[in-house]
KEMAR-248467 format. One record per residue: x, y, z of N, C-alpha, C in turn; residue in three letters; residue number from 1. Coordinates in steps of 0.001 Angstrom, whole numbers, always signed. Layout:
- n.u,n.v,n.w,ca.u,ca.v,ca.w,c.u,c.v,c.w,resn,resi
- X,Y,Z,X,Y,Z,X,Y,Z,Ala,NUM
...
This chain:
- n.u,n.v,n.w,ca.u,ca.v,ca.w,c.u,c.v,c.w,resn,resi
- +57221,+65748,+43884,+57503,+64900,+44425,+57419,+64249,+45226,Met,1
- +57000,+64746,+46988,+56851,+63909,+47578,+55012,+63501,+47499,Ala,2
- +54334,+63671,+45998,+52811,+63648,+46456,+53059,+61797,+45542,Ala,3
- +54354,+61297,+44853,+54862,+60130,+45014,+54768,+59232,+46048,Leu,4
- +54876,+59798,+46989,+55167,+58891,+48039,+53765,+58799,+48868,Leu,5
- +53764,+57429,+49598,+52287,+57598,+50076,+52663,+57135,+51777,Val,6
- +52343,+56213,+52650,+52948,+56068,+53787,+54159,+55270,+53847,Pro,7
- +54932,+56139,+54748,+56562,+55844,+54847,+56663,+54954,+55728,Leu,8
- +56582,+55255,+57146,+57061,+54646,+57806,+56424,+54760,+59373,Leu,9
- +56720,+54117,+60045,+55875,+53903,+61067,+56873,+53493,+62559,Ser,10
- +56569,+53241,+63262,+57500,+53028,+64729,+57758,+51709,+64774,Gly,11
- +58219,+51398,+65992,+59157,+50162,+66346,+58536,+49807,+67661,Cys,12
- +59439,+48768,+68354,+59429,+48293,+69838,+59770,+47258,+70037,Gly,13
- +60952,+46969,+70371,+61704,+45674,+70392,+63111,+45454,+70631,Gly,14
- +63974,+45018,+71015,+65137,+44748,+71290,+66102,+45619,+70458,Asp,15
- +66653,+45098,+69689,+67872,+45728,+69125,+67160,+47063,+68198,Pro,16
- +65684,+47179,+68172,+65166,+48287,+67059,+65104,+48506,+68003,Lys,17
- +64795,+49146,+69388,+64665,+49996,+69787,+64750,+51544,+69334,Asp,18
- +65754,+51285,+69082,+66558,+53118,+68825,+66239,+53510,+67298,Asp,19
- +65413,+52718,+66280,+65112,+52948,+65217,+63400,+53526,+65282,Tyr,20
- +62711,+52550,+66220,+61534,+52825,+66290,+61645,+54273,+67161,Cys,21
- +62273,+54651,+68069,+62381,+55695,+68881,+62995,+56928,+67584,Asp,22
- +63765,+56756,+66870,+63841,+57395,+65871,+62792,+58217,+64946,Ala,23
- +61853,+56522,+64512,+60219,+56929,+63680,+59722,+58030,+64320,Val,24
- +59529,+57377,+65674,+58718,+58387,+66431,+59303,+59670,+66915,Lys,25
- +60315,+60126,+66672,+61264,+61253,+67232,+61118,+62180,+65769,Asp,26
- +60960,+61606,+65051,+61114,+62037,+63911,+59231,+62459,+63063,His,27
- +58312,+61988,+63391,+57028,+61586,+63060,+56775,+63040,+62729,Gln,28
- +56154,+63857,+63078,+55602,+65221,+63159,+56670,+66101,+62230,Thr,29
- +57969,+65886,+62510,+58954,+66694,+61705,+58729,+66326,+60191,Glu,30
- +58675,+65017,+59847,+58418,+64453,+58582,+57084,+64880,+57696,Leu,31
- +56433,+64820,+58718,+54830,+64910,+58177,+54704,+66542,+57885,Ser,32
- +55203,+67228,+58998,+55638,+69197,+58453,+56121,+68664,+56636,Asp,33
- +57615,+68434,+57083,+58285,+68985,+55722,+56672,+68546,+54587,Ile,34
- +56785,+67486,+54932,+55943,+66808,+53699,+55001,+67852,+53195,Val,35
- +53757,+67926,+54210,+52801,+68881,+54376,+52752,+69994,+53430,Ser,36
- +53924,+70484,+53460,+54284,+72261,+52967,+53717,+71937,+51246,Thr,37
- +53962,+70732,+50756,+53588,+70395,+49799,+54834,+71195,+48443,Gly,38
- +55802,+71794,+48791,+56979,+71926,+48195,+57764,+70338,+47593,Lys,39
- +58091,+71352,+46259,+58848,+70347,+45087,+60079,+70172,+46079,Pro,40
- +60893,+70586,+46922,+61993,+69916,+47418,+61958,+69876,+49106,Asp,41
- +60735,+68634,+49231,+60314,+68346,+50333,+61561,+67377,+50884,Ala,42
- +61392,+66123,+50069,+62331,+64754,+50031,+63816,+65360,+50379,Leu,43
- +64046,+65980,+49881,+65174,+66516,+49818,+65327,+67554,+51213,Ile,44
- +64550,+68414,+51827,+64487,+69045,+53038,+64448,+68041,+54094,Asn,45
- +63971,+66680,+53861,+63829,+65331,+54794,+65045,+64484,+54724,Ala,46
- +65887,+64781,+54017,+67273,+64178,+53959,+67886,+64356,+55513,Leu,47
- +68375,+64805,+55784,+68755,+64745,+57048,+68108,+63669,+58083,Asp,48
- +66947,+63611,+58036,+65821,+62796,+58533,+65908,+61494,+58392,Ile,49
- +66066,+61456,+56656,+66091,+59693,+56399,+67410,+59217,+56938,Phe,50
- +68488,+60327,+56421,+69663,+59147,+57085,+69900,+59445,+58859,His,51
- +69428,+59733,+59510,+69046,+59488,+60743,+68199,+57795,+61139,Asp,52
- +67488,+57890,+60240,+66512,+56968,+60116,+67736,+55437,+59486,Leu,53
- +67887,+56126,+58323,+68539,+54877,+57682,+70476,+54326,+58742,Gln,54
- +70530,+55416,+59667,+72066,+54910,+60156,+71480,+54161,+61324,Asp,55
- +69894,+54082,+61858,+69482,+53701,+62851,+68735,+52273,+62483,Lys,56
- +68404,+51900,+61606,+67402,+50479,+60776,+68395,+49514,+60984,Ala,57
- +67328,+48644,+61444,+68082,+47291,+61291,+68261,+46792,+59779,Pro,58
- +69062,+45867,+60346,+69347,+45141,+59245,+68776,+44265,+58196,Gly,59
- +67561,+44088,+58705,+66308,+43775,+57490,+65800,+44549,+56756,Asp,60
- +66196,+46256,+56890,+65497,+46950,+55974,+66876,+47771,+55520,Ile,61
- +67962,+47738,+55852,+68928,+48945,+55465,+68920,+48783,+53510,Thr,62
- +68910,+47624,+52929,+68202,+47935,+51276,+67740,+48798,+50976,Asp,63
- +66508,+48783,+51658,+65678,+49798,+51306,+66013,+51206,+51629,Glu,64
- +66335,+51551,+52777,+67064,+52222,+53391,+67852,+53113,+52236,Trp,65
- +68750,+51856,+52009,+69927,+53116,+50794,+69148,+53253,+49311,Gln,66
- +67872,+52350,+49095,+67544,+52802,+47654,+66870,+54144,+47581,Gln,67
- +65900,+54323,+48891,+65449,+55809,+49362,+66466,+56535,+49380,Val,68
- +67091,+56562,+50279,+68291,+57349,+50655,+69264,+57960,+49130,Val,69
- +69352,+56828,+48963,+70306,+57290,+47274,+69837,+57828,+46139,Gly,70
- +68401,+57723,+46081,+67402,+58181,+45084,+67687,+60000,+45115,Arg,71
- +67259,+60308,+46620,+67349,+61253,+47084,+68527,+62034,+46586,Ile,72
- +69373,+61223,+46921,+70901,+62009,+46898,+71256,+62593,+45835,Glu,73
- +70950,+61589,+44621,+71120,+61176,+43515,+70260,+62405,+42519,Ala,74
- +69264,+62921,+43167,+68647,+63562,+42717,+68915,+65240,+43096,Leu,75
- +69458,+65514,+44627,+69960,+66570,+44884,+71162,+66689,+44298,Arg,76
- +72216,+66001,+44266,+73220,+65992,+43229,+73561,+66822,+41959,Asp,77
- +72347,+66173,+41169,+72098,+66481,+39655,+71478,+68223,+39966,Ala,78
- +70555,+68608,+40628,+70546,+69894,+41306,+71422,+70496,+41163,Leu,79
- +72214,+70212,+42171,+73231,+70822,+43242,+74544,+71061,+41769,Asp,80
- +74640,+69985,+40750,+75685,+70011,+39852,+75296,+70913,+38690,Asp,81
- +74020,+71574,+38213,+73475,+72138,+37392,+73171,+73484,+38278,Ala,82
- +74028,+73678,+39534,+73313,+75191,+40160,+71834,+75520,+40069,Asp,83
- +71054,+74520,+40466,+69453,+74798,+40240,+69055,+74918,+41960,Val,84
- +67971,+75640,+41980,+67504,+75577,+43512,+66148,+74597,+43221,Asp,85
- +66375,+73314,+44051,+65175,+72482,+44041,+63882,+72911,+44008,Pro,86
- +63262,+73778,+45153,+62268,+74943,+45808,+61498,+74969,+44307,Ala,87
- +62742,+75333,+43505,+62051,+76568,+42295,+62215,+75919,+40918,Thr,88
- +62959,+74743,+40624,+63133,+74128,+39462,+61794,+73697,+38529,Tyr,89
- +61903,+73936,+37227,+60833,+73627,+36628,+61367,+72994,+35792,Asp,90
- +60979,+71922,+35497,+61861,+70918,+34236,+61281,+71602,+32346,Arg,91
- +60437,+71742,+32467,+59566,+72279,+31219,+59935,+73958,+30664,Asp,92
- +60657,+74540,+31906,+61560,+75593,+31873,+62602,+76066,+32409,Asn,93
- +63664,+75187,+32427,+64609,+75168,+33195,+65933,+76713,+33362,Pro,94
- +66367,+76931,+34455,+66929,+78161,+34054,+67905,+78368,+33139,Pro,95
- +67737,+79595,+33068,+69216,+79782,+31701,+70707,+79355,+32562,Glu,96
- +71425,+78848,+31331,+72392,+77975,+32043,+72656,+76713,+31915,Gly,97
- +71287,+75760,+32133,+71118,+74322,+32340,+71325,+73875,+30918,Val,98
- +72637,+72972,+30864,+73053,+72551,+29558,+71774,+71028,+29647,Thr,99
- +71530,+70833,+28374,+70660,+69610,+27877,+71505,+68127,+28854,Ala,100
- +72505,+68323,+28772,+73095,+67149,+29994,+73010,+66916,+31141,Glu,101
- +72740,+68858,+31292,+72259,+68436,+33141,+70777,+68485,+33373,Gln,102
- +69741,+68518,+32177,+68797,+68778,+32068,+68545,+67155,+32374,Gln,103
- +69074,+66308,+31246,+69019,+65130,+31633,+69250,+64183,+32676,Ala,104
- +70552,+64422,+33332,+70795,+63590,+34558,+69510,+64301,+35623,Arg,105
- +69182,+65412,+35449,+68187,+65717,+36410,+66811,+65168,+36113,Ile,106
- +66214,+64694,+35053,+65401,+63826,+34711,+65437,+62531,+35214,Asp,107
- +66662,+61996,+34548,+67206,+60469,+35392,+67024,+60304,+36696,Ala,108
- +67539,+61531,+37281,+67545,+60904,+38941,+66384,+61373,+39690,Ala,109
- +65020,+61832,+39150,+63381,+62109,+39038,+62708,+60736,+38788,Ala,110
- +63375,+60359,+37230,+62551,+59280,+37688,+63102,+58275,+37690,Lys,111
- +64420,+57625,+38287,+64673,+56600,+39355,+64214,+57038,+40824,Glu,112
- +63924,+58612,+41046,+63120,+58629,+42466,+61581,+57890,+42539,Leu,113
- +61405,+58346,+41480,+59390,+57955,+41201,+59309,+56555,+40459,Gly,114
- +60513,+55891,+40852,+60548,+54288,+39841,+59760,+53211,+40580,Ser,115
- +59201,+52110,+40240,+58864,+51096,+41376,+59277,+50751,+41913,Gly,116
- +60882,+50454,+42073,+61943,+49610,+42968,+61761,+50950,+44335,Thr,117
- +62241,+52112,+44057,+61869,+53164,+45042,+60680,+53093,+45888,Thr,118
- +59461,+53193,+44886,+58391,+53555,+45512,+57983,+51984,+46837,Leu,119
- +58185,+50904,+45819,+58112,+49619,+46626,+59205,+49690,+47699,Arg,120
- +60552,+50340,+47804,+61071,+50378,+49480,+60525,+51187,+49876,Ala,121
- +60052,+52227,+49862,+59152,+52976,+50680,+57934,+52358,+51089,Leu,122
- +57489,+51725,+50610,+55914,+50934,+50688,+56407,+50116,+51744,Gln,123
- +57775,+49161,+51871,+57972,+47754,+52825,+59041,+48832,+53960,Asp,124
- +59384,+50041,+53603,+59778,+50881,+55085,+58692,+51094,+55798,Leu,125
- +57473,+51494,+55488,+56188,+51758,+56003,+55293,+50714,+56504,Gly,126
- +55610,+49703,+55687,+54953,+48485,+56353,+55727,+47820,+57963,Gln,127
- +56691,+48005,+57355,+57880,+47514,+58610,+57603,+48462,+60105,Gln,128
- +57594,+49622,+59417,+57543,+50579,+60786,+56069,+50159,+61622,Ala,129
- +55019,+50120,+60802,+54045,+49690,+61334,+54128,+48783,+61949,Arg,130
- +54169,+47707,+61510,+54101,+45757,+61644,+55167,+46005,+63595,Asp,131
- +56590,+47014,+63413,+57336,+46431,+64329,+57144,+47529,+65410,Val,132
- +56941,+48906,+64748,+57328,+49928,+65249,+55616,+50617,+66014,Cys,133
- +55069,+50236,+65356,+53630,+50426,+65876,+52676,+52189,+65600,Lys,134
- +53836,+52715,+65207,+53433,+54301,+65191,+53761,+54631,+62960,Thr,135
- +52294,+54662,+62896,+52630,+55354,+61605,+53005,+56220,+61453,Pro,136
- +54262,+56692,+60205,+54553,+57835,+59867,+54238,+58083,+58406,Leu,137
- +53968,+58961,+57912,+53624,+59318,+56338,+54104,+60729,+56081,Thr,138
- +54432,+59946,+54751,+54930,+61122,+53799,+53545,+61508,+52668,Leu,139
């Protein structure tokens, strides 16, 4: 899933955006490390970082953060509700006990996470970070 995501964030520099830019810079290495593992649960593992960035984000990018975080949370919740480990879930061979309804919910959440709307939000967040924070942060 992380492979669907391209450059995400970059740093900031200025007035009320300083906290956000500092957070982007502070999380840059950790996010890159999480995503570089290539694990299928990388985005879920990065959710705490995304929440921190969302909480500190300036008003002009709150919608984008809501889109990204909301889609990751929806996938996490669908996997949790099915009692499935995100790191080992195989859509083509779901664990015993996962119902068709649970699988459909997981599929729908994954589709939304990879949707054009979410990918566009990620691109916008990456562009904003590069332009304002001057610190690339890539997933």
